[in-house]
N, C-alpha and C positions, 0 to 999 in steps of 0.2 A: 548663601555664600558658596562659591564653587571650589573645586579642588585646588586651583592655583592660589586663590586668596587664602585658603586655610594653610597651605604650605608656607606662604610668605609670613603669615602671622606666627606660625610655629617656629620658623627660623628666627624671627625677631625676638620672640620670648626666650628662645634658647640663648641667643646672643646677650640679651639683657641680664639673664641669670649669670652668664659667664663673666660679663663686665663687673657685675656687683660682687661676685666672689673674688675676682681679681683685685678689686679695690679693697675688699675686706682683708686680703692677705698681704697687701703692700702699703707702705706709707704713702707712696705717690707713684703714678705712672704717667706716661705721655700719651697724647692722642695718636701720634704715629705708631707707638708700640701697640696700642689697642687695635688700630686699623690693620696692622700687619697680622696680629694674633688672630683676629676674627675675619680676616680676608674681606674687608669692606673699605670704603673711602673714609677719609677724615671727616667729611661732611656728614656721613651716616653716623659716625661715632658721636659727633656733636648733637645730632637729633636724639640718639640713644641716651646721652647724658641728660638732655632736657626732659626726656620721658621719665627717667629715674628721679629727677628732681620733682617733677609733677606728682610722682608716686609717694613723695614724702621722704626721700633719701637725701640727707644734707650733704651734697657734693660741692666741693670747693675747687675752682679752677684758677691757677696762678699762671700768668704769662711771663715770658722772658727767661733768662738764664736761671736754672735751678727750679723752674716752675713745673707744673704738671697738674694732674687730676687726682684728687684725694677725697676721702670721706672725712667729715668734720670729726675732730678728736672727741672721744667719749661716746660716739654713736655705736649702738649695739643692734644687731639684726634681731627683730622680734622672733623669739623661738617658736611662737605659735604658727609662724608661716611654714617652717620646715624644721622639725626636730632633728636632733643628732641621730636618733635611732632611724628616722626616715631617710636621712642622708646616707647612713651606713647601709641600709637595705638597698638604696639606689646604687651605691658603689659596688656592693657585692654582686648585684645583678649585672651591672656593666662589665665587671671583671669576668663574669661568666660568659657574657656575650663575646668578650675579647678572645676567648678560646676558639671561636669559630669565625668571627667577623674579621679577624686580623687586628693588629695592635694600633696602627696609626690613628684611626678615627677614635677608638676607645680612649687612647692616651690623651687626645685633645679634650674629650668630654670629661675624663677624670681630672685633668688638670684644672678645669673650670671649677670642679667641686672641691678639690683638695690638692694642695701642692705646698711644699716647703714645710719647715718645722712648725710654723704657726697656722697650720691648715685648719679648716672648719671642722673636719673629722679626720680620723686616722685611716690610712689605706690598709692598715693591718687589721683584717677582719677575723672574727671568730667563726664566720661561715665562709666556706670556699665552694664556689660553684664552677664546675667544668662541664660545658655543654659540647665539647669536642668528641671525636670518635677516632677509631684507628684509621679512617680515611679522611682525616681532617683537611688535607690539601685540596682534594676534589670537592669536599663539602664547602669549604670557604670560597672556592672559585664559583660554584653554583650559586651560593648565597649572594655574592657580589654581583653576578650577572643579573639575578632576579631583582636585587635591590635597585639596580639601574633601570630595569624594565618597569618596575612599579613607579619609580620616581618620574620617568619620562613617558609613562603610559604607552609602552611599546609591547606589541604582541610577541610572544615567544612560542617556539615549537620544540618538541622533544619526543624521544621514544620512551614509552612507559611500560615497564615490566610488571606483570601481575599474574594472578593464579592461572588465568586462561592463556597466557602467552605474552605477546608484546603488541602494542598499538601506537600509532603516531598521533600525537595530540597537538593541537594549536589552541592556545589559551590566552586570555587577558588576565595577567596576574594582579591580584588585589593586595595581598600581604603575605609575609613569611611568618610562620608560627612554630613554636616548639610545643608539641602536644604529646602527652603520655611519655614516651621515651625517645622521640625522634623529631627531626625537622620536616616541615611540610610547606608547600606553597598552596595557598587558597586562591583559586582562580575560576574564571568563567570559561568553561569548555565550549568552543564554538561548534564542535561536532554534536555534543549532547545537549547543547543549548541550556545549560544549567551550571550552577556553581559546584565545584568539586575540590576535594582535598587530595593533593598529590604528594607522596612521600619522596623527599629529595634523594634518598638512597636508591630509589628505583628508577630514577631519571637518567637517561643516557642521551648523548648527542644533543645537548641543549644549545639552541640557536636563538640569538636575539634578532628579531625581524625589524625591518625599517617601517613596517606598518604600525600605526598608532590606533588608539581606541579612546572612547569617552567613558567617563565614570558611570558605572551602573549602580543603581540602588540595590543594596544587598538586603533581602528579606531577613527580618530579625531571627526567624527560626533557622535560617541557614548558618547563622553565626554560633549556634549552639553545637559545638563539635561533638558533644556526647549524646545528642538526641537519638542517633541511630543505634546506640549501644543499649539495646533492650534485652535484659537477661531473661528471655522467655523460654529458655531451654534449661533442663536440670541434669546435673552430673552427680552421681552417687558412686564413690570409689573408696576402696580400702588401701591404705598406704603402709609401708613398712616404717617403723618408728625412726629409722636412720635418716629419713628425708623430712623429718618434722620441721627443720629450719626452712626448707624450701616452701612448705605449705604456709608457714607463718610469713615468709617474705612476700608471697603472692596474695594471701587472703587475710592476714592478720592473726593475732595471738589466739583468738577464740574461734578459729574457723573450723576446727575438727572436734570430734568426740573420741576419747580414748576408750577402746574396747577392752574387755577383760583379759585378752591375750596380749595386750600392749599395742596392737595395731591401731591405726588412726583412720576414722571414718570421716570423709569429707562430703558434704552436701552443699552444692553451690550452683547458682544460675550462670548461664553463659549466653553469648550472642552468636558467635561464629563457630559452626561445627568443626571445620577444618583446623582452625586455630586451637580449639580445645583438644582435638584428637592429637595434634602435634605435641601439645603440652603434656598430655598423658603419656605418649610414647617416649618422651624424654626421660621418664622414670624407669624405663626398662622393666626388669622383673620385680621392681619395688612397688608395683601398683596392680590392683585387680578392679576392673570396671564392673559395676553392678548395673547401673543405668546410665544412659539408654542402652538397650540391647544391641542396637545397630553399631554403637561405638565399640562394644565388647567384641563383636564379630569382626569389625575392621582392625582392631588390635591384633586379633589372631591371624587375620589375613596378611597383615604387614609382617608379623613374626615369621610366618611360613615363607614369605617372599625373601626375607633376609636369609633364612636357612638355605634357600635355593642358590643364593649367591656364593656359598662356601662349600668346598669339598674337603671338609676336615674329618 
């Protein structure tokens, strides 16, 4: 099955779920109403109704004035298909996506799952997810552009800023993902001839190309986003007790050992030296690096550099 076939099937399944929940939430609806709601022809709605009937859903169609499409009285959706908790989790996730994807499409999807006073589940959730950021406008614009590129299999190019400077990348976008604490595009980089993960916050001058591409087989190991995070280096540092909450926030409640003088000893592995150095420096005079020796020396070097910037 190719990409186009999978996309058509996914669209149909999404529409069937929407039609079913609409029928569960209303006594009766018309075929023109469903056709307009799901942006398809009345003939397509007719085929969808037949598919639902074949799946065992007792749907009744009445012709003429006052007629419409409805589910037989007394029918209840099998809770084993999708539980209330599962629907609630789906809705919470969709509302979180709405904070960056924009409301229109999310509202359509949420409306399929829950609308009106007799909804399948309540939209008032105990869990609130917000995946937006202080640059939400730019982020939403980038995500929408990349969504279009993925959907239409179009090549994109952009400037990418990283530790060594800036480079121009031309890529075949595969999918957008939220990893760790940020949004990324997983794509095949034509220059590196390999799959790469690009942080959206570091992308500039994003351009949608007219060029298209075919679907590439993604190696399973490439889909493990954490495979490169190997904590093969060791940090040993002593922290002032005033930053206890920050250690717990980053490494958990049992991450440190309390010393006789009240200071906190942290021993932890890490992957990226520069990232860990930046993290340690963020504590200012509240930390003393014991190992590695190279990092302790770099902290002193940075401190001396800061002093040179001031004539106080």
